[in-house]
Structures are given as C-alpha cells and as structure tokens.
N, C-alpha and C positions, 0 to 999 in steps of 0.2 A: 504494499499499499503505499501512497505517496501523497504527503499533504502538501497543498498549496494554497498560498493565502488569497490569490485573486488569479482567475483564468479566464483571459478574454478571447472570443472567436469573431473572427470577420472575414467572411468569404474563403480564402484558401491560407490564412495566416492565424496562428494561435499564439498569443502572449501571456507569458508566466510572470507574475508580479511577486516578488518576495518584499514583504513589508517590515519593517524594524522601526522603533523608536529610535535606537541608535545603532547605527551601521559599524560593524568589527568585521575584522578579516575573517571570522566564522561566517558571518552573513554571506559574503561572497562564496566561500568554500560550500555554503549550503545551498545557494542557488546552482552553483557547477555542478553538484550531486543531480539535484532534480532535474537540470537541462539535460546531463549525461544519461537519463534514465527515464526521461519523459515519454519516450516511443514503446517502451518495455511495458508501461503500466498504461497508457493510453494508446492503443492499437488504432482505435477509431480515428485517431488523426495524423497517421502515419504519412499522408500525402499534403498535409500541411506545413508550412514553412513556419518554424519554431522561434519565437523573440524571447530574450529575456530582458527583464528588467529588475532592477533594486531600488526601492523606496524607502525613505528615511527621513525623520525630521531632522536628526544629528547625525550627519555625513560627513567627517572629514574630507577635506580635498584630496588627500593622497589615494584614498579609498574610491573616491569617485573617478580619478584618474584610472586606477587600476581596474575599475569595472567597465570603463570605456575601451579599455584597451583589450578586454575580454569581448567585446562587443554587446555589452549590455548597455540599454538605457538607463540612465539616472534621473530619480525622481525624488526632488529634496525641498524642504522650505525655504526660502528666499525673502525675511521681512514677513510682508503679511500676505504673500502669494507661493504658489506650488511652482517649481519649474521642473521641466523636463528637458535633459541634455540626452541627446542620441549619438551614438557611436558614428565615426566618420568612415 
C-alpha cells in the first residue's frame, strides 16, 4: 500500500503532491520512494505521465533547489500567497 497526500489527474497526466509543514531531506526521500513505486501500486495509471511535487510551509532554499533538480515542482508560502516553482 502507498500513502499519497494529494493525487491529481488531468487527461493523461497524474501528479503526486507530498505535503509537509516543514520540508526536510527525509521529505524529498519520501517523495522519491513514492515516485519510484507509483506504477507498481497504481497500475491503472501506467499510461499516464507522472509528475511529482513537494509542498511545504517551511521549505529551505537548498531543499527547494534539490527538489527542482530532481524534476519536482516546489510549492511553498511566500508572504501571504502560495508560490509554485516548476523545474526547467
């Protein structure tokens, strides 16, 4: 069994969002594991493109950079709004 915080489906894309109050290295490792095993647990989505994202209220810049380098979107609070940064 696999626990996923948020799962979004749109046409032929599926997004997994791991949500944390405070993002740590363990948070990134946890998302890596979810992404690596996703199709094993969710065979109905084998033809979908899988997208990963990490969301956190407290999200240190060095961990944002690491998540983006791994191809994950970053969702975090910036002042009074939410900001999403997508990998390039």
